[in-house]
C-alpha positions, 0 to 999 in steps of 0.5 A: 481510546485517547481524546482527539477533539483538541487539535484542529483537524485539517485534511491532508492534501499530501495524503491525497496526492501521495495516494494518487502517486502510489496508484498511478504506477499501477494505473499505467504509469509503469507502462509509460516509463518502461516504454521510455526505457525501450524507446531511448535505451538510456541507462537511467531509464532502463534502471527505473524500468527494472524497478517497476517489476517485482523481485522474484523472491528476496530483495527489493524494487520500487514496485514492491512498495506499491502495496505496503505504501497504500496500507501505510497511507490508509494507517496515516489517515485513520487518526484523522478519521477517528478524531472527526468521528469523536468530535461528532460524538459518535459512540464507541460501538459505532467506531467499532462497527465502522472499523470491522465493516470496513475491514470485512467489506475490503475483504469481500471485494478483494475475494470478488476481485480475484475470482469474479463471479464464479462458483468454483469454491474448491479453487477460490483464491481468498487472499487478495491485496484488498483483503490484506489491506482491510484485515491489516488496517482493521486489527491495527485500528483496533489496537490504536483505539484501545491502547496508549502510544507505549503499548502500541509501540509494544505491540508493533515490536511484538508483532514483528519479532513474534512473526520472525520467531514463528518462521525461524522456529517452525519451518516447513518440510513438506516439499523437502527444503531446509531453507526456512526462508525459501519458497518451499520451506517457509512457514507462511506458504505451508500454512497457505497450502493447508488452509487455501486449496489450490494454492502452492505458493500463494501471495497475501497469505494468512500468516503474513497478515500478521506483519501487515498490522505492523505496516498499518500501525507505522502509518497510524503513528505518523498520522498521530504525530501529525495531528498532535499539536507537538511542534505545530509552531515549528513544522520544519522540525516536525518534518525533520523528525519524520525524516529521521524516524524514516532513516531509522527504520530503513537502517533497522530493515537493512540490519535485520535483512542479514538474519531475516531477508527483506521479502514482500511475498513473506512481508518479512519483518525487515520488509516492514521496516525498510518499506515503512521507512521509505513510505514515511520518507516519501510522505515527509517529502510530500507533506513538506512540499504540499502541506507545509510550503503549500505548493499545491497546484502541481498535485492535481493530476495525482489527487484526481487519482488519490480520491478514487483509488479503490475505484480505478483498482476495481474498474481495471479488473472489469474494464480493459483500458488497454483495449480502449487505448488501442481503439483510440491510439492504435492508429498512431502506434501503426504509423510509428516504429515498433519501439514506440508501441510500449510508450504509446500504450502506457500513455493511452491506458494512463490518459483514459484511466485518468480521464475516467477518474476526472469525470468521477471527480467533477461529478463528486462521485467517490467510492469510499469504504 
């Protein structure tokens, strides 16, 4: 494990803002823009509204980026968290305990999110967004803590190439498909059918956890680069290198897409590179504007969300902001033509969720795992 006590450890405001930007779209932001597209019929808004839906299988829409971007962000923050803990003289055993506990707690919360408090174990869905984030981040953190940069790059390449070869060499024939990257013919879903009862084509699969480690590692590479003293006196050049790395990853993803399609469900290796590049590019923009140029005031809306991302994710599973929005804004909706309903609904849900998070923010109540 490398020594991180030398660089000055500063909080990345851009990371909080980007995390909030990411969560905004699943907190109700998608509804606002879908509502705008419905109301106006403008082609550009209709195009964007289409981007706020997952693609059925192969391909990519912006909405397919929400989940991996969050994992990437978790990866970026780890070198900073690790540096602070090392600077506070935490033992190696304590660091391992923190990493493993965090991963397992997220796995547990994800299982609870999917199944609520039920005891129908025969149909339990153990795969979850939080579970994948927890496990992908945990294994990436363990690799990061025990290797140097050159070895981490080998791990990253090995995970992606190895995953590709597994799907390429071991197709599934139990459903009669000969297409190794189809829903019926891929190894990832075949393994889930064997070990996850009642799940035919489940998302957040067992085998596809492997490439998610690569997504988390990309974030850790980024965080390590930002934390390093390299080019600290030339921040614009540092950002330029991030942008060049992002473009390179996106090009690799597009080329790999020819033989291994970009696919969020499979979390294909091309998907890791393509979305990793986009995530890095988006982070570079936020980092440049917020931490380099110091334009921070506009970020407050997103920071409030980004300081409590797991809270809002879990709360929306339990509390119906949609029902609350109808209670507060339903009268306005009734006065307007029906085409206004999706927009009012989206604004209402987002407003109420944000006010809830703002109250927690003012009270300094943050759910941290």
